C-alpha positions in Angstrom: 48.3 62.6 -57.5 46.9 64.6 -55.1 43.8 66.6 -55.2 44.5 70.6 -54.4 41.2 72.7 -53.2 40.4 75.9 -51.4 38.7 75.8 -47.6 35.5 77.8 -48.4 35.9 78.5 -44.5 39.5 80.2 -44.2 40.6 80.3 -48.2 43.2 78.5 -47.3 44.7 76.2 -49.5 44.7 72.9 -49.5 45.6 69.1 -50.6 44.1 65.9 -49.9 44.9 62.2 -51.6 43.2 61.0 -54.8 41.6 58.0 -52.6 39.9 61.1 -50.4 37.8 62.3 -53.7 34.8 63.8 -52.4 35.1 62.5 -48.8 34.1 65.3 -46.1 37.8 66.3 -44.6 38.3 68.5 -41.5 40.2 72.0 -42.4 43.4 71.8 -40.1 43.1 75.7 -40.3 39.6 76.4 -39.1 38.6 73.1 -38.4 35.5 73.6 -40.4 34.3 70.8 -42.8 34.7 70.6 -46.4 34.7 68.9 -48.9 37.2 67.1 -51.2 36.7 68.6 -54.9 37.5 66.0 -57.7 38.7 68.8 -60.0 42.5 69.7 -58.8 43.5 73.4 -58.3 47.1 74.6 -58.5 48.2 77.4 -56.9 50.1 78.9 -54.8 50.4 78.5 -51.1 48.8 74.8 -50.9 48.7 73.1 -47.8 49.5 69.1 -47.9 47.6 67.1 -45.4 50.2 64.8 -43.7 49.7 60.8 -42.0 49.5 62.1 -38.3 46.8 64.9 -37.7 47.1 68.1 -35.4 47.3 67.0 -31.7 44.5 69.4 -31.2 42.1 67.6 -34.0 39.8 65.0 -33.4 40.4 62.7 -36.0 40.9 59.5 -34.4 37.1 59.2 -33.8 34.3 59.2 -35.9 32.7 62.3 -36.0 28.8 62.9 -36.4 28.2 65.3 -39.6 25.0 67.4 -39.3 24.1 66.3 -42.8 24.6 62.7 -42.1 27.5 61.7 -43.8 31.0 59.9 -42.5 33.5 62.5 -41.8 37.4 62.4 -42.8 39.5 60.4 -39.4 43.0 59.4 -39.8 42.0 56.4 -40.6 41.6 57.2 -44.0 45.2 58.0 -44.5 46.3 54.5 -43.1 48.3 51.8 -45.3 45.5 49.2 -46.5 47.7 46.4 -44.8 48.0 48.4 -42.1 43.9 49.3 -41.8 43.4 45.3 -42.5 45.9 44.3 -39.5 44.3 46.6 -37.3 40.8 45.3 -38.2 41.5 41.8 -37.9 43.0 43.0 -34.4 39.6 44.9 -33.5 37.7 42.3 -34.6 39.6 39.4 -32.6 39.7 41.6 -29.5 35.8 41.7 -29.9 35.4 38.3 -30.1 37.7 37.9 -26.8 35.7 40.2 -25.6 32.4 38.3 -25.7 34.1 35.0 -25.2 35.0 36.6 -21.7 31.2 38.4 -21.7 29.7 34.8 -22.2 32.6 33.1 -19.6 31.2 36.2 -17.3 28.0 35.4 -17.9 27.9 31.3 -17.2 29.9 32.1 -14.1 27.5 34.7 -13.1 24.6 32.1 -13.9 26.4 29.5 -12.1 26.6 31.4 -8.5 23.0 32.0 -9.1 22.1 27.9 -9.4 24.5 28.1 -6.4 22.2 30.3 -4.5 19.4 29.0 -5.4 20.4 25.7 -4.1 21.8 26.8 -0.7 18.3 28.6 -0.1 16.4 25.8 -1.3 18.4 23.6 1.2 18.3 26.5 3.9 14.7 26.4 3.2 14.4 22.3 3.8 16.3 23.2 7.1 14.5 26.0 8.4 11.4 23.5 7.4 12.9 20.6 9.2 13.7 22.7 12.2 10.3 24.3 12.5 9.0 20.8 12.1 10.8 19.1 14.0 13.4 16.2 12.8 11.1 13.9 9.7 9.4 11.0 10.6 10.5 11.4 14.4 9.1 8.6 17.0 9.0 6.4 14.4 10.6 4.1 16.8 7.2 3.8 18.5 5.9 1.6 15.6 9.0 -1.0 16.6 7.6 -0.7 20.1 4.2 -1.4 19.5 4.9 -5.0 18.2 6.1 -5.2 22.3 2.2 -7.0 22.4 2.9 -9.5 20.7 6.8 -10.6 21.6 4.2 -10.5 25.4 2.2 -12.7 23.8 5.1 -15.6 23.3 7.0 -15.1 26.1 3.6 -15.3 28.1 2.0 -18.5 29.5 -1.3 -18.8 28.6 -3.7 -21.0 28.7 -4.7 -22.3 25.1 -8.6 -21.9 24.4 -9.2 -25.2 24.0 -8.7 -26.1 27.5 -10.6 -23.2 29.1 -13.7 -24.3 26.9 -13.5 -27.7 28.5 -13.0 -26.6 32.3 -16.0 -24.1 30.9 -17.9 -27.1 30.0 -16.8 -29.7 32.8 -18.4 -26.7 35.6 -21.7 -26.0 33.2 -22.1 -29.6 31.9 -26.0 -28.0 31.3 -24.6 -26.0 28.3 -22.4 -28.8 26.9 -25.5 -30.1 24.4 -25.4 -26.4 23.2 -22.2 -26.7 22.1 -22.7 -28.3 18.5 -25.5 -25.8 17.7 -25.8 -24.5 14.1 -26.0 -20.6 16.4 -23.0 -20.8 18.6 -24.5 -17.7 20.3 -27.0 -19.9 21.6 -24.3 -21.8 23.1 -23.0 -18.4 24.6 -26.1 -17.3 26.0 -26.2 -20.3 28.8 -23.0 -19.2 30.3 -22.4 -16.8 33.1 -21.5 -13.3 31.3 -21.7 -14.9 27.8 -18.2 -16.2 28.2 -16.1 -19.2 28.5 -13.5 -18.8 31.7 -11.0 -16.5 31.4 -12.2 -15.0 28.0 -12.3 -10.7 28.6 -15.5 -9.8 26.8 -18.8 -11.3 26.4 -20.0 -12.9 23.2 -22.4 -9.9 23.0 -19.8 -6.7 23.8 -19.3 -3.7 21.4 -16.5 -3.4 23.8 -14.0 -4.0 20.9 -15.6 -1.0 19.1 -14.0 1.4 22.1 -10.9 -0.9 21.5 -10.8 0.0 18.3 -12.0 4.0 18.4 -8.6 4.1 21.0 -6.4 2.6 18.4 -7.7 5.2 15.8 -6.9 8.1 17.4 -3.5 6.6 19.3 -2.2 5.9 16.2 -3.6 9.4 14.4 -1.9 11.1 17.1 1.4 9.2 16.8 0.9 10.5 12.9 0.7 14.6 14.1 3.8 14.0 16.5 6.0 11.8 13.7 5.1 15.0 11.1 4.5 18.4 13.1 2.1 20.3 10.8 0.3 17.2 9.3 -2.5 18.6 11.4 -3.8 20.4 8.7 -4.1 17.1 6.9 -6.4 15.4 9.3 -9.5 16.1 7.1 -7.4 14.1 4.4 -6.2 11.4 6.6 -9.3 10.9 8.5 -10.9 10.4 5.1 -8.2 8.3 3.7 -8.6 5.7 7.2 -12.2 5.4 6.8 -11.7 4.4 2.6 -9.9 1.3 3.5 -11.5 0.6 7.2 -15.0 0.6 4.5 -14.4 0.5 1.4 -10.8 -1.1 1.0 -12.3 -3.9 3.6 -15.5 -4.5 1.5 -13.2 -4.6 -2.1 -11.2 -7.1 -0.7 -14.5 -9.0 0.4 -15.4 -8.6 -2.8 -12.3 -10.4 -4.1 -13.1 -13.5 -1.7 -16.3 -13.7 -3.6 -14.8 -13.5 -6.9 -12.3 -15.7 -6.3 -14.5 -18.6 -4.9 -16.5 -18.7 -7.3 -13.9 -19.6 -9.7 -13.0 -22.8 -8.2 -14.3 -26.1 -10.1 -14.3 -24.8 -13.4 -11.5 -23.5 -16.2 -12.1 -21.6 -19.0 -10.0 -20.7 -22.0 -9.7 -18.4 -25.0 -8.0 -14.8 -24.8 -8.8 -11.8 -23.8 -8.5 -9.7 -20.8 -12.0 -11.1 -19.7 -10.0 -14.5 -19.5 -7.2 -13.0 -17.8 -8.9 -11.6 -15.0 -10.8 -14.8 -14.4 -7.3 -16.4 -13.9 -5.8 -14.0 -11.9 -9.0 -14.4 -9.6 -8.7 -18.1 -10.0 -5.2 -18.1 -8.3 -6.3 -15.4 -6.2 -9.0 -18.3 -5.0 -6.5 -21.4 -5.0 -4.3 -19.3 -2.6 -6.4 -18.7 -0.5 -7.4 -22.9 -0.2 -3.6 -23.1 0.2 -3.3 -20.6 3.1 -6.4 -21.4 5.3 -6.1 -25.8 4.7 -3.9 -26.8 8.1 -2.4 -29.6 5.8 -0.5 -27.7 3.2 3.3 -26.6 4.5 5.0 -24.0 4.6 6.2 -23.3 0.6 2.6 -23.7 0.1 0.9 -21.9 2.7 3.9 -19.3 2.0 2.8 -19.1 -1.7 -1.3 -19.1 -0.4 -0.6 -16.0 2.2 1.6 -13.8 -0.5 -0.3 -14.2 -3.4 -4.2 -14.2 -2.2 -3.8 -12.5 1.5 -0.4 -10.5 1.0 -1.8 -9.7 -2.6 -5.3 -8.9 -2.1 -4.5 -6.5 1.4 -1.9 -4.8 0.1 -3.3 -3.7 -3.4 -6.8 -2.7 -0.9 -4.3 0.0 1.2 -2.6 0.8 -1.8 -5.7 2.5 -3.7 -6.3 5.9 -2.1 -2.6 5.8 -2.1 -2.1 5.4 -6.0 -5.2 8.2 -5.7 -3.9 10.7 -3.9 -0.3 10.8 -5.2 -2.4 11.0 -9.2 -4.5 14.0 -8.0 -1.6 16.1 -5.4 -0.5 19.5 -7.3 2.2 19.3 -5.2 3.9 16.2 -2.9 6.5 15.2 -1.1 7.7 11.6 0.8 5.9 13.3 4.1 2.5 13.3 1.9 2.8 9.3 1.2 4.6 8.5 4.0 1.0 10.3 5.8 -1.2 8.6 3.4 -0.2 4.9 3.1 0.1 5.1 7.4 -2.9 6.3 7.5 -4.6 3.5 5.1 -2.9 0.9 6.9 -4.1 2.0 10.1 -7.6 2.2 8.8 -7.3 -1.4 7.7 -5.3 -2.8 10.4 -8.2 -0.7 12.9 -11.2 -2.1 10.7 -9.4 -5.9 10.7 -9.2 -5.9 14.5 -13.4 -4.6 14.8 -14.1 -8.0 12.6 -11.6 -10.4 14.1 -12.7 -9.0 17.6 -16.8 -9.9 16.6 -16.1 -13.2 14.8 -13.7 -14.7 16.6 -12.8 -13.4 20.3 -14.9 -12.0 21.8 -16.8 -14.8 24.4 -13.2 -16.5 23.5 -10.3 -14.6 24.4 -7.6 -13.6 27.1 -7.0 -9.5 26.7 -3.8 -9.8 25.2 -5.4 -11.0 22.1 -6.9 -7.5 21.8 -3.9 -5.7 22.8 -2.1 -7.3 20.0 -5.1 -6.8 17.3 -5.3 -3.7 18.4 -2.0 -2.9 18.9 1.0 -4.9 16.8 -1.1 -6.0 14.0 -2.1 -2.3 13.5 1.4 -1.3 13.4 2.3 -4.1 11.2 -0.1 -3.0 8.3 0.4 0.7 8.9 4.9 -0.3 8.1 3.5 -2.1 5.1 1.4 0.1 3.2 3.7 2.8 4.3 6.5 1.1 2.4 4.2 0.5 -0.6 3.2 4.4 -0.5 7.0 5.3 -0.8 7.9 2.4 -3.5 5.3 4.6 -5.8 6.3 7.8 -4.4 9.6 6.7 -5.3 8.4 5.6 -9.1 5.8 7.4 -10.4 5.9 5.4 -14.1 2.8 3.2 -13.4 0.4 5.3 -11.7 -0.7 7.2 -14.6 -1.2 4.1 -16.9 -5.2 3.5 -18.1 -3.3 0.0 -19.4 -5.1 -2.8 -17.3 -1.7 -5.1 -17.8 1.2 -2.3 -16.7 -1.6 -0.8 -14.2 -0.9 -5.1 -12.5 3.0 -5.4 -13.6 3.5 -1.9 -11.6 1.3 -2.6 -8.4 3.1 -5.7 -8.7 6.0 -3.6 -8.2 4.9 -1.0 -5.8 3.8 -3.8 -3.6 6.3 -6.8 -4.1 8.2 -6.3 -1.4 5.3 -5.6 1.5 3.2 -8.5 0.1 6.3 -11.0 0.6 6.6 -9.8 4.1 3.1 -9.9 4.8 3.1 -13.2 3.7 6.0 -14.2 5.2 4.5 -13.1 8.5 1.1 -15.2 8.4 3.1 -18.4 7.2 5.2 -18.1 10.7 2.4 -17.9 12.5 0.6 -20.5 10.6 3.5 -22.9 11.4 3.6 -22.0 14.9 7.4 -20.4 14.7 6.1 -17.0 16.1 9.7 -15.6 17.4 10.6 -15.9 13.8 7.5 -13.6 12.8 8.2 -10.7 15.1 11.4 -10.9 13.9 9.2 -9.8 10.1 7.8 -7.7 12.3 10.9 -5.7 12.8 12.6 -6.8 9.0 9.5 -4.8 8.0 10.2 -1.7 10.7 13.7 -1.6 9.1 12.8 -1.8 5.5 10.0 1.4 6.4 12.9 3.0 8.0 15.5 2.5 4.9 12.8 3.7 2.4 12.3 6.8 4.3 16.1 7.5 5.1 16.8 7.2 1.0 13.4 9.0 0.2 14.9 12.1 1.7 17.5 12.2 -0.8 15.1 12.4 -4.4 
């Protein structure tokens, strides 16, 4: 049954379906807003609403009612089933639009990520272009082994032969050979040295050699990593730390290891574990120094004693740097490791020169000590630094067991190379020791190449 009512504006007789009762519609005649009155009125000329609104009307869109209500639209005249289908279609369309929007947003995010990755790659390329090729001039470390190769090839007179000839030429000093203070013996010799020795016993020229070596290797670091001049102070402090505090820590290790020999304690706990570790180190040093010990015993001694202790001392400033640096890369770690090894090698060369070489050795040994040996120490500590940079899981631990396990992992390859090199020299296998030095360079170069991609 239809509802008939009159337009309040143009007085046109209107008719609307029952389900539009109390709804607001537009009059087809004057387009004014009218309310469908629920009480039907029958009168003469009544205009009935059709399902299709006039083309000029805007019934297909929802209009804003100034009174806050929803106005009549053509949707209200639709068949309920058709309306449900249309609503379902609209929902499906909205869902499709939502999925397309999410897909577009995801594609946009991927494009941004690709642009960011490309920008980072370009930045790295620009940095490499500005700073030069990373780790350039690394071959100088390999060339620095040339004095060691020359010492193996060059025929030289043994120190014992030159000493005997000196005693023959100066029989008046032969009685002082067994003196407790060797300085008294050298003071009686011309120039305070035996025949063929480069420096006198009381010379300080070896300090000059050490300074030249340190300055040369520092310049090499600047050439290898252009822009590292900004880190000059840090590199000097790292080298100075290893050359002084690191050497003192090494001497302390040796003293503590020596005190544990001849006694054995039992029990459990951290103190007993540390005691047993130092006892093992002391035993290792004995194996390394005893000329009667064979190859494998010497290898054990040089690796566990000399190799572990020295590489540990050189790794301490690297660990401190990696733990406290806000932002660093493989270059910073490698620079710190190389500087630490250079400081240790120069300091060790000064100690050996003053205690063993001055007054006795020829000039080539100083070149080996301040060039080849410094290069080897730098390569070993540089490789340890890159091992620590590549896996930093054990750097922040405060547990002693985890610390020792982590350091053993970081030092493993370097201490084996170090121990094997010393063992081969002890066994007079100098050529094989030189090959170990070349292998140490290859190991460092491999770590650099692989670390650049991390």
